[in-house]
N, CA, C and O atoms as a MOPAC input file, in Angstrom:
PM7 MOZYME 1SCF
protein

 N     53.63800 1   112.45000 1   110.10900 1
 C     53.10100 1   113.82600 1   109.76100 1
 C     52.04800 1   113.21300 1   108.52600 1
 O     52.41200 1   112.46200 1   107.62100 1
 N     51.00900 1   113.60300 1   108.68300 1
 C     50.18400 1   113.02100 1   107.49100 1
 C     50.08100 1   114.03500 1   106.45000 1
 O     49.87400 1   115.13200 1   106.96900 1
 N     50.15100 1   114.09400 1   105.08000 1
 C     50.23800 1   114.76100 1   104.07000 1
 C     48.82900 1   115.43600 1   103.99600 1
 O     47.78800 1   114.78000 1   104.01600 1
 N     48.88300 1   116.94200 1   103.90000 1
 C     47.78000 1   117.66700 1   103.40100 1
 C     46.91600 1   117.36000 1   102.41200 1
 O     47.46700 1   117.12000 1   101.33800 1
 N     45.67700 1   117.28800 1   102.42900 1
 C     44.97900 1   117.21600 1   101.10100 1
 C     44.88700 1   118.44900 1   100.63600 1
 O     45.05200 1   119.47700 1   101.29400 1
 N     44.53100 1   118.33600 1    99.10500 1
 C     44.51900 1   119.49000 1    98.09700 1
 C     43.68500 1   120.34500 1    98.72100 1
 O     44.09600 1   121.50500 1    98.67300 1
 N     42.43500 1   120.16300 1    99.41400 1
 C     41.63300 1   121.11800 1    99.70400 1
 C     42.27800 1   121.67500 1   101.12200 1
 O     42.06600 1   122.88200 1   101.23100 1
 N     42.96700 1   121.14800 1   102.17300 1
 C     43.53900 1   121.65700 1   103.10400 1
 C     44.67100 1   122.42600 1   102.89000 1
 O     45.06600 1   123.19700 1   103.76400 1
 N     45.47500 1   122.25300 1   101.37900 1
 C     46.53600 1   123.25200 1   100.74600 1
 C     46.00500 1   124.38600 1   100.37600 1
 O     46.58700 1   125.45200 1   100.57700 1
 N     44.48400 1   124.28300 1    99.61400 1
 C     44.19000 1   125.42700 1    98.82300 1
 C     43.48700 1   126.59400 1   100.10900 1
 O     43.14100 1   127.75200 1    99.87600 1
 N     43.42200 1   125.92900 1   101.37800 1
 C     43.03100 1   126.45800 1   102.30200 1
 C     43.94600 1   127.75900 1   102.94400 1
 O     43.58200 1   128.70500 1   103.64200 1
 N     45.36900 1   127.37200 1   102.37300 1
 C     46.21300 1   128.17200 1   103.16200 1
 C     46.54300 1   129.26800 1   102.02500 1
 O     47.54300 1   129.91100 1   102.34700 1
 N     46.08600 1   129.60300 1   100.99600 1
 C     46.21600 1   130.48400 1    99.93700 1
 C     44.80600 1   131.34700 1    99.91500 1
 O     43.72300 1   130.91300 1   100.30600 1
 N     45.02300 1   132.49400 1    99.44200 1
 C     46.06300 1   133.24400 1    98.96600 1
 C     47.09400 1   133.49400 1   100.11800 1
 O     46.69700 1   133.39400 1   101.27900 1
 N     48.44600 1   133.82700 1    99.84400 1
 C     49.63900 1   133.49900 1   100.31500 1
 C     50.84800 1   134.36500 1    99.87900 1
 O     51.33000 1   134.22200 1    98.75500 1
 N     51.37900 1   135.34300 1   100.84500 1
 C     52.79700 1   135.94000 1   100.25800 1
 C     53.62900 1   134.78900 1   100.51400 1
 O     53.73200 1   134.19300 1   101.58600 1
 N     54.34500 1   134.47600 1    99.18100 1
 C     55.53600 1   133.36400 1    99.38600 1
 C     57.03300 1   134.47400 1    98.62500 1
 O     57.14000 1   135.39800 1    97.81900 1
 N     57.71700 1   133.84500 1    99.29000 1
 C     58.94700 1   134.34900 1    98.80200 1
 C     59.80900 1   133.20000 1    98.30200 1
 O     59.98400 1   132.07700 1    98.77400 1
 N     60.35600 1   133.85900 1    97.09100 1
 C     61.27100 1   132.61400 1    96.44500 1
 C     62.56900 1   133.14800 1    96.43400 1
 O     62.69600 1   134.37000 1    96.50400 1
 N     63.65000 1   132.34800 1    96.34900 1
 C     65.07800 1   132.41200 1    96.20500 1
 C     65.53900 1   131.70500 1    95.45700 1
 O     65.01900 1   130.59200 1    95.38200 1
 N     66.34600 1   131.91700 1    94.84600 1
 C     67.03300 1   131.19200 1    93.64500 1
 C     68.38600 1   131.35800 1    93.82500 1
 O     68.81500 1   132.48400 1    94.07700 1
 N     69.34300 1   130.14000 1    93.70900 1
 C     70.84900 1   130.65700 1    93.53400 1
 C     71.15000 1   129.95300 1    92.46000 1
 O     70.89100 1   128.74900 1    92.44700 1
 N     71.88500 1   130.71600 1    91.12700 1
 C     72.15300 1   130.04600 1    90.21900 1
 C     73.81600 1   130.33400 1    89.88000 1
 O     74.43300 1   131.31000 1    90.30900 1
 N     74.28900 1   129.45100 1    89.16800 1
 C     75.41800 1   130.00700 1    88.23300 1
 C     75.46700 1   131.27200 1    87.82200 1
 O     74.31000 1   131.62200 1    87.58600 1
 N     76.35800 1   132.29300 1    87.58100 1
 C     76.42800 1   133.64200 1    87.38000 1
 C     76.56500 1   133.51000 1    85.85000 1
 O     77.71300 1   133.65500 1    85.42800 1
 N     75.80800 1   133.31600 1    85.14000 1
 C     75.68900 1   132.95800 1    83.69200 1
 C     74.95600 1   134.36800 1    83.01500 1
 O     74.15500 1   135.09700 1    83.60100 1
 N     75.42500 1   134.51900 1    81.72700 1
 C     74.93500 1   135.44200 1    81.12700 1
 C     73.34200 1   135.52800 1    80.98700 1
 O     73.03200 1   134.36400 1    80.73500 1
 N     72.32600 1   136.18800 1    81.01200 1
 C     71.16100 1   136.17600 1    80.85700 1
 C     70.47400 1   135.44600 1    81.75200 1
 O     69.32100 1   135.28400 1    81.35100 1
 N     70.69400 1   134.89700 1    82.86400 1
 C     70.16300 1   134.05900 1    84.02100 1
 C     69.29600 1   134.94000 1    84.24200 1
 O     68.17100 1   134.51900 1    83.97100 1
 N     69.31400 1   136.16200 1    84.67800 1
 C     68.42500 1   137.05900 1    85.65900 1
 C     67.09900 1   137.14600 1    84.31200 1
 O     65.91500 1   137.04300 1    84.63000 1
 N     67.43000 1   137.29900 1    83.18400 1
 C     66.27400 1   137.90900 1    81.95400 1
 C     65.38200 1   136.29800 1    82.00300 1
 O     64.15700 1   136.17900 1    82.00700 1
 N     66.24100 1   135.35000 1    82.03200 1
 C     65.71200 1   134.20500 1    81.98000 1
 C     64.71500 1   133.68000 1    82.93600 1
 O     63.73000 1   132.99900 1    82.64900 1
 N     65.18800 1   134.18400 1    84.41800 1
 C     64.36500 1   133.57200 1    85.61700 1
 C     62.66000 1   134.78300 1    85.45300 1
 O     61.52100 1   134.63700 1    85.89700 1
 N     63.26900 1   135.81500 1    84.66400 1
 C     61.62300 1   136.56600 1    84.49700 1
 C     60.81700 1   135.97500 1    83.65100 1
 O     59.64900 1   135.71700 1    83.94400 1
 N     61.41500 1   135.66400 1    82.37000 1
 C     60.43700 1   134.99700 1    81.56000 1
 C     60.05500 1   133.89300 1    81.91700 1
 O     58.97200 1   133.56600 1    81.43200 1
 N     60.64900 1   132.99300 1    82.75900 1
 C     60.24300 1   131.97000 1    83.43700 1
 C     58.70800 1   132.41500 1    84.25000 1
 O     57.66700 1   131.82200 1    83.97100 1
 N     58.75500 1   133.43700 1    85.18500 1
 C     57.83700 1   134.21200 1    86.04800 1
 C     56.54100 1   134.45800 1    84.38900 1
 O     55.42600 1   133.93700 1    84.39500 1
 N     56.86300 1   134.98800 1    83.64700 1
 C     56.09900 1   135.45200 1    82.42700 1
 C     55.21700 1   134.21600 1    81.97800 1
 O     54.02400 1   134.30700 1    81.69200 1
 N     55.95900 1   133.05000 1    81.95400 1
 C     55.34200 1   131.99700 1    81.54900 1
 C     54.02100 1   131.36600 1    82.08700 1
 O     53.17500 1   130.67500 1    81.52000 1
 N     54.13600 1   131.91300 1    83.60300 1
 C     53.20900 1   131.38500 1    84.62800 1
 C     52.10100 1   132.62100 1    84.85500 1
 O     51.32100 1   132.56200 1    85.80500 1
 N     52.09100 1   133.45000 1    84.16200 1
 C     51.29600 1   134.76400 1    83.98200 1
 C     51.48600 1   135.56900 1    84.80200 1
 O     50.54200 1   136.24800 1    85.20600 1
 N     53.09900 1   135.78100 1    85.42800 1
 C     53.28800 1   136.95500 1    86.27900 1
 C     54.11200 1   137.82700 1    85.47300 1
 O     55.32300 1   137.62400 1    85.56900 1
 N     53.71700 1   138.78400 1    84.67300 1
 C     54.33100 1   139.82000 1    83.67200 1
 C     55.06400 1   140.82100 1    84.68100 1
 O     56.26300 1   141.09200 1    84.63300 1
 N     54.16000 1   141.31200 1    85.58200 1
 C     54.57500 1   142.46100 1    86.46400 1
 C     55.29900 1   142.58200 1    87.54400 1
 O     55.25500 1   143.56800 1    88.28000 1
 N     56.31700 1   141.17300 1    87.78800 1
 C     56.81100 1   140.87100 1    88.42700 1
 C     58.38600 1   140.42200 1    88.20900 1
 O     58.61000 1   139.59400 1    87.32700 1
 N     59.45200 1   140.93000 1    88.96700 1
 C     60.77800 1   140.27500 1    88.71100 1
 C     61.23700 1   140.00200 1    89.73800 1
 O     61.02000 1   140.51500 1    90.83600 1
 N     62.09600 1   138.93900 1    89.37800 1
 C     63.18300 1   138.55900 1    90.35200 1
 C     64.39700 1   139.80800 1    90.59900 1
 O     64.92100 1   140.30600 1    89.60200 1
 N     64.72900 1   140.18900 1    91.75100 1
 C     65.85800 1   140.84600 1    91.99300 1
 C     66.76000 1   140.48700 1    92.62300 1
 O     66.72500 1   139.81300 1    93.65300 1
 N     67.90200 1   141.00800 1    91.92600 1
 C     69.37800 1   140.46600 1    92.33400 1
 C     69.57500 1   140.32800 1    93.78200 1
 O     68.92500 1   141.00400 1    94.57900 1
 N     70.32500 1   139.59700 1    94.08700 1
 C     70.51200 1   139.42000 1    95.57200 1
 C     72.20500 1   139.81900 1    95.71600 1
 O     72.76900 1   140.85500 1    95.36500 1
 N     72.81700 1   138.49600 1    96.41800 1
 C     74.44000 1   138.28500 1    96.69800 1
 C     75.05200 1   137.71100 1    95.87900 1
 O     74.52400 1   136.73700 1    95.34200 1
 N     76.15700 1   138.05100 1    95.56600 1
 C     76.94100 1   137.23900 1    94.72500 1
 C     77.83400 1   136.37900 1    95.75800 1
 O     77.97300 1   136.68000 1    96.94400 1
 N     78.46600 1   135.17300 1    95.07500 1
 C     79.28400 1   134.20100 1    96.01200 1
 C     80.62300 1   135.00200 1    96.04500 1
 O     80.81100 1   135.99200 1    95.33800 1
 N     81.56700 1   134.48100 1    96.94700 1
 C     82.60900 1   135.15400 1    97.33700 1
 C     83.60100 1   135.06200 1    96.11700 1
 O     84.31600 1   135.99800 1    95.76000 1
 N     83.55700 1   133.73600 1    95.47700 1
 C     84.32200 1   133.70200 1    94.07200 1
 C     83.57600 1   133.91000 1    92.72700 1
 O     83.91800 1   133.40200 1    91.65900 1
 N     82.50200 1   134.73200 1    92.92600 1
 C     81.59500 1   135.07400 1    91.98600 1
 C     81.27900 1   134.30600 1    91.00400 1
 O     80.85200 1   134.84800 1    89.98400 1
 N     81.39100 1   133.00700 1    91.04900 1
 C     80.64800 1   131.98000 1    90.30400 1
 C     79.17500 1   131.83100 1    90.84000 1
 O     78.53500 1   131.24000 1    89.97000 1
 N     78.46900 1   132.09500 1    91.80100 1
 C     77.09000 1   132.33600 1    91.78900 1
 C     76.52900 1   133.47900 1    92.27000 1
 O     77.14100 1   134.37000 1    92.85900 1
 N     75.28300 1   133.45300 1    92.00300 1
 C     74.43900 1   134.84900 1    92.32600 1
 C     72.80600 1   134.37400 1    92.70400 1
 O     72.12600 1   133.48100 1    92.19900 1
 N     72.50100 1   135.28700 1    93.73200 1
 C     71.27100 1   134.72300 1    94.39500 1
 C     70.27700 1   135.54200 1    93.43000 1
 O     70.72800 1   136.28600 1    92.55900 1
 N     68.54200 1   135.31800 1    93.68800 1
 C     67.74700 1   136.32500 1    92.97100 1
 C     66.80700 1   136.29600 1    94.18300 1
 O     67.17300 1   135.47400 1    95.02400 1
 N     65.70800 1   136.96500 1    94.49300 1
 C     64.86700 1   136.81700 1    95.03200 1
 C     63.66000 1   137.57700 1    94.36300 1
 O     63.66100 1   138.38500 1    93.43400 1
 N     62.45300 1   136.98300 1    95.25100 1
 C     61.24800 1   138.23500 1    94.59400 1
 C     59.97700 1   137.27000 1    95.46100 1
 O     59.79000 1   136.05600 1    95.54300 1
 N     59.17800 1   138.58900 1    96.09000 1
 C     58.08600 1   138.10800 1    96.94600 1
 C     56.65200 1   138.06500 1    96.05400 1
 O     56.67800 1   138.96100 1    95.21000 1
 N     55.48800 1   137.32200 1    96.01100 1
 C     54.77500 1   137.10600 1    95.03400 1
 C     53.08100 1   136.51800 1    95.78000 1
 O     52.87900 1   135.45900 1    96.37400 1
 N     52.46100 1   137.20600 1    95.59000 1
 C     51.29700 1   136.92300 1    96.33000 1
 C     50.77500 1   135.67900 1    95.28300 1
 O     50.60800 1   135.73900 1    94.06500 1
 N     50.62900 1   134.81900 1    95.97900 1
 C     50.21300 1   133.07100 1    95.47400 1
 C     48.66500 1   133.37700 1    95.41400 1
 O     48.25900 1   134.31300 1    96.10300 1
 N     47.93200 1   132.79100 1    94.78500 1
 C     46.33300 1   132.61000 1    94.68700 1
 C     46.37400 1   131.10500 1    95.00100 1
 O     45.59300 1   130.92400 1    95.93500 1
 N     46.79800 1   130.24400 1    94.72500 1
 C     46.75000 1   128.61000 1    94.88500 1
 C     47.62900 1   127.88000 1    95.33500 1
 O     48.69400 1   128.44400 1    95.08600 1
 N     47.80100 1   127.00000 1    95.82700 1
 C     48.84600 1   125.57800 1    95.72600 1
 C     49.44200 1   125.35400 1    94.32400 1
 O     50.66400 1   125.36500 1    94.17100 1
 N     48.47800 1   125.12200 1    93.15900 1
 C     48.85700 1   124.81800 1    92.31000 1
 C     49.73400 1   126.17800 1    91.37900 1
 O     50.60400 1   126.14000 1    90.50800 1
 N     49.14000 1   127.10800 1    91.94000 1
 C     50.38800 1   128.24800 1    90.96300 1
 C     51.26700 1   128.05900 1    91.75800 1
 O     52.23800 1   127.75100 1    91.06600 1
 N     51.63900 1   128.04200 1    93.08600 1
 C     52.65500 1   128.06000 1    93.79100 1
 C     53.86000 1   126.90600 1    93.09000 1
 O     55.04600 1   127.13100 1    92.84600 1
 N     53.09300 1   125.66300 1    92.88900 1
 C     53.94200 1   124.39300 1    92.02900 1
 C     54.57400 1   124.84700 1    90.53100 1
 O     55.62200 1   124.40100 1    90.06400 1
 N     53.68700 1   125.84600 1    89.88300 1
 C     53.98300 1   126.43600 1    88.77300 1
 C     55.17600 1   127.10800 1    88.57700 1
 O     56.00300 1   126.97200 1    87.67400 1
 N     55.16300 1   128.00200 1    89.72600 1
 C     56.42300 1   129.16900 1    89.75300 1
 C     57.52600 1   128.27000 1    90.22100 1
 O     58.63700 1   128.44700 1    89.72300 1
 N     57.35900 1   127.31300 1    91.12900 1
 C     58.36700 1   126.61700 1    91.68300 1
 C     59.09600 1   125.89400 1    90.37900 1
 O     60.28400 1   126.13000 1    90.15700 1
 N     58.27100 1   124.93100 1    89.45600 1
 C     58.66100 1   124.14200 1    88.34600 1
 C     59.35300 1   125.20000 1    87.48500 1
 O     60.47800 1   124.89900 1    87.08500 1
 N     59.03700 1   125.95800 1    87.26400 1
 C     58.99600 1   127.16800 1    85.95400 1
 C     60.47400 1   127.67100 1    86.19300 1
 O     61.30500 1   127.47200 1    85.30600 1
 N     60.83600 1   128.32700 1    87.38000 1
 C     62.12800 1   128.51000 1    87.84400 1
 C     62.99200 1   127.87200 1    87.94200 1
 O     64.06100 1   128.42000 1    87.67300 1
 N     63.04600 1   126.28700 1    88.40000 1
 C     63.74100 1   125.54700 1    88.30600 1
 C     64.11800 1   124.70700 1    87.07900 1
 O     64.76700 1   123.66200 1    87.03400 1
 N     63.49900 1   125.48500 1    86.00400 1
 C     63.72800 1   124.80300 1    84.64000 1
 C     64.74800 1   125.74700 1    84.09100 1
 O     65.27000 1   125.34800 1    83.05000 1
 N     65.13800 1   126.85000 1    84.51900 1
 C     66.25800 1   127.99300 1    83.69200 1
 C     67.19400 1   127.50100 1    84.06500 1
 O     67.34200 1   127.08200 1    85.21300 1
 N     68.09300 1   127.44600 1    83.09000 1
 C     69.34700 1   126.84900 1    82.93400 1
 C     70.37400 1   127.68300 1    83.61800 1
 O     70.36100 1   128.89600 1    83.40600 1
 N     71.38100 1   127.09400 1    84.52300 1
 C     72.18500 1   127.73200 1    85.57500 1
 C     71.53900 1   127.64800 1    86.93200 1
 O     72.44200 1   127.82800 1    87.74800 1
 N     70.11200 1   127.41100 1    87.70100 1
 C     69.52800 1   127.65000 1    88.58500 1
 C     70.08800 1   126.05700 1    89.23600 1
 O     69.86900 1   124.94700 1    88.75000 1
 N     70.90100 1   126.41400 1    90.54000 1
 C     71.15200 1   125.38900 1    90.97700 1
 C     70.31400 1   124.88200 1    92.39100 1
 O     70.40500 1   123.74700 1    92.85900 1
 N     69.58500 1   125.84700 1    92.88600 1
 C     68.82800 1   125.66900 1    94.17100 1
 C     67.56400 1   126.91600 1    94.08000 1
 O     67.61700 1   128.11200 1    93.79400 1
 N     66.50700 1   126.06100 1    94.44600 1
 C     65.61500 1   127.12400 1    94.60100 1
 C     65.08400 1   126.96900 1    96.42400 1
 O     65.12800 1   125.92400 1    97.07300 1
 N     64.62000 1   128.29300 1    96.91400 1
 C     64.35800 1   128.35000 1    98.24000 1
 C     63.37200 1   128.85800 1    98.58900 1
 O     63.10300 1   128.92600 1    99.78800 1

């Protein structure tokens, strides 16, 4: 399957995107995830805590965002992945 061109990707937006991150349960990880959103200009949106792992080592956070462009989606992804403690971004 061929990769989409930038123009084809941008035709998919705006779109509602759901982001979920799995993090080590560190102090301030929730605050730092929200700061990552603010870095890309999303100050009125916040990650919501999800579930904790059975041993309490990991916690998930979720957010749904109206994303305007493919580039904005990549910025959100990159910013959230850069937070200390993030293990996986879905």
